[in-house]
N, C-alpha and C positions, 0 to 999 in steps of 0.2 A: 504494499499499499505506500503510495506517495505521500510524503508528509505535506501538511497544508502550511503556507506562510501567509501571514497577515501584515498589513501595514500597521505601524503603531498607532495610527488614529483609530483603529479597530479593536484597541485594547479589550482583551478577554473577551472576543466574540466567539473564538474557538470554532465550533461546528459550522453553523450557518447553513446556506442553502444547499451545499452539495453533500450534505451528511449521507443521504441514501445511496447515492452512486459511489462515494469515495469510502464510507466507512464499512459498507457490507463486503467489500472486497470483490475480486474477480471470480474465485473458486467457488464460494458458497453463497453468492448474492441471490436473494430472493427474486424470483422472475414476476415482473407485473404485466399480467397478460391483459388486464382492461385498465381503461383510464380510472384513477381514483377519484370519487366524488365524496369527499370527507366533510365532516362536521365536527366542530368542537362541542363538547358537552362539559360545562364547567361544574365544580363541585357545589355551586350554589343551585343548580338546576335540578337537583334531587335529594330527597331524604329517605324516602320508604322504597319498598320493592315496587309498589304500584306507581310511584314516580317514574322509576326507571321503565317500567312497562310502557308508560305514556310516551315517555322521551323517545324510546325505540320504535314505536308505532309512528311517531311523527317523523322521525328520520326515514324510515323506509318508505312511508307515504310521500316524502318529499323528493325521493329518487336517490337518496345517499346510499353508497355501498360500503362505507367505511365510517365509523364513529371513534373520534378521539375523546376517550372518556376519561376526565380528570380524576385521579385517585391520591394525589399528594399536592398540598398546597404550601405548607410552611411548617415543616417538621412534624406534621400530624398526617393520618392516613385513613383512607376509607376501605380497609380490608384488614383482617386480623394480622397482626406484625408481631414478631418477637423483638423488633428493634425500636419501633416508634409507637407512640399511643395513638388511640382513635382520635379522629378529628374532633376538634372543639365543637363542630356543628352537631355532633352526637354527645356532648358533654363529657368527652373522652372516655365514653362508654360504649361496650359492644350493643349495637342497635338491634341484635336479634337475628341479624342476616348478614351475608356476606355481599356488599354492594358490588364489588368487582367481579365475584363469580356469577352473580345474578346477571350482571350486565353482559357478560361474555355469553351466557346461555340465551339470553334474550336477543342479542345481536345476531348469533348464529341461526336462531329459529327463524330470522328474517333475512337470511342469506347476506349479512353485512359482517364486515371484519370489526374487530375490536382492538384499539391500540390504546394501551394505558399511558395517560398523560400526567407527567411529574413535573412540578417545579423543582428545578435541581438546587440553585443556591439559597432561595429564600428559606429561612428557617423560623421566622415569625413575622406576623404582621400586627402592628399596633392598633390603637393607641396605648394599651396597656399590656403589661407583662402577661404571659400565660398563667393560668390559676393551676395548671397541672405541674407538680414539682418534678415529674419525669420527663418534661418537655425539654427539647434542647437548648432552650435559652437559659435553663436553670442547670442542666447537667453538665454543660461544657461552655460555659461563658468564655473560655480562652480560644474557642474556635470562631468567634465572631470577629467583626472589623474593629479595628481601633485606629484612631487618627495619631498624629505625631506627638500630640500632648497626653496620650494614654486614655483618651476618652472613647467609650464604646459608641458604636454607631447608634444614634438615638432612634426611638420608636416613633417620636412625634416631631413633626414639622410644621412651623408656624405659617399659616395662611391667613393674612390680615388679622383678626382678632381670634381665629379658629386654629386649632391644632387638628392636624390631619396625619393619620397613621400610614405608615408604609412599611415595606418589608425591610427586615433585618436581616443580613445574609451571613452565611459562614464563609470562610476564607479558604479558597481552593489552593492557595500557595502552601498549604500545610498538608504533608504526606498523610497524615491521620484523617484529615477531613475527606480527602479523596477516597481513601480505603473505606470510610463509613460509607459515603454516599453510594460506592459500588455494592457494597453489602445490602443497602436499602433496596437498590433496584434489582439485586440478584434475587431477593424474595419474590418479586413479581415475576420475573421470566422464568424462574425455576419452578414455583408453585402454580402458575396460571398458564393456560394454553391461549396467551395473547398472541395476536398476529403482528404487534410491534410495540415498541417502547418509543414514546414521543417526549422529547426532552424540551422544556421550556426554561427560560432564565439560565440556560448554559453559557453564562458570561458573567462579568461583574455588573450587577444591576445598579449602575451608578448615575442613572438619569436624574436631573433634578425633579423633585416633587413640587417644588414653588418655583415659579418663573424667575429666573435669574439667580436662584440660589447657587451658591459655590459649594461644590462637593469636595471634602477633604481627599488628599491623595492616599486614599486606602490602598492596602493595609499597611500600616506602620508600627505593629507590634514588634517587640524586640525579636521575638524568634523568626518571623518572616524576614526582618532585615538581616538577621544572621544567615539564613538560608540563600539569600540574595548575595551576601558577600562571599559566602562560601563557594558558590557557583561561579561567581564572576570576579571577585576581588574588589568589587565596587561599592559605592553607596548610591542611593536614588539621587542624591544632589550632584555627586561627580560624574554621573553618566544617566540622565533621564530616559534616553533612548534605550539603553540596555535594561533599565528598570521597566519600561513598558514591554519590551520584548520578552523580558523573563516573567513577567506577570502573565502575559498572553500565553506563554508556553505552558504555564502551569495548567490553564483551562484546557489547552490542547492535550495535555497528558491525562487529565481527567477524562476527556472524550475518548481517548485511545483505551483507557482503562475500561471504561463502560463497554465500549466496542467489543474489546477481547472477552470480557464476560458474557455478553450477549451472545457471541458466537459459540462460546463453550456450553451455555446452558440451553440455548434455544435458537439453533442456526438459521431456522427458517424465519424468525421475526425480523422484522424490518426496524432499524434505528432511524428515527427521523428528528427534526427539531423545529421549533418555532423561531424564525430567524428575521433579523432586520435586513435592510438593503445593504448591499456590498459594492463599494465602489472599487477597491483596491484588494482583490482576492487572486492569488495565483498559485499553481501547483509547481512543485518542485520534483522533477522526474529523476 
């Protein structure tokens, strides 16, 4: 597989639009026989099994042949997991059924594919901390973003006189974070007969929440800076271009690790991504 090179202006974009053709590889690539007519189903679109039935009826009647079904939003999940707690939408408790398994059954009954949609980097969304002590925000605070002053990425952003909650993300520059995320997604592709794994926020989600907001140069925790110095002998201040390139490569490494896991666990599954526009993307052969 040819590595992917990205302009520094695309910091942390990683996979992007070529994910299916590049990351599935040539030897075991799933064959797309028909055009995919897919629809996203967000985690806010369902709660009960009846909700999922209605969603699948609507999707089939609208002519879709694939459903991108969200099962992980911010460090909580919509299937029984040994790693992460049930979603806050279920009050962190078993709802009495398996939403992902039910969605797969209902999609297949209507001749549709089911692709499990996961948010990758986001680990909580504000404006308040999670009430479950087993959620990532509490169990691994060292995995989140910190600025140069040692301040953790805030949950709240000021919009006029209001505060708006946004995603707080884990740091893909840390090897243990990458290994953790791979294990989370391994649960899905090894336990469920999904047709694909769909990666959202496979990047540094560093867009401004408030217009004109200045985003700190995340991540600047001591361990990340030490890893960068170990790899390059530099500091972010001494070589900003190398700093950008190195951070981007950590996301690419995560994508490669996820790809290798999917190929091992479920070779027929498609790996795809929600991607922004790309102006400077090239392949190195």
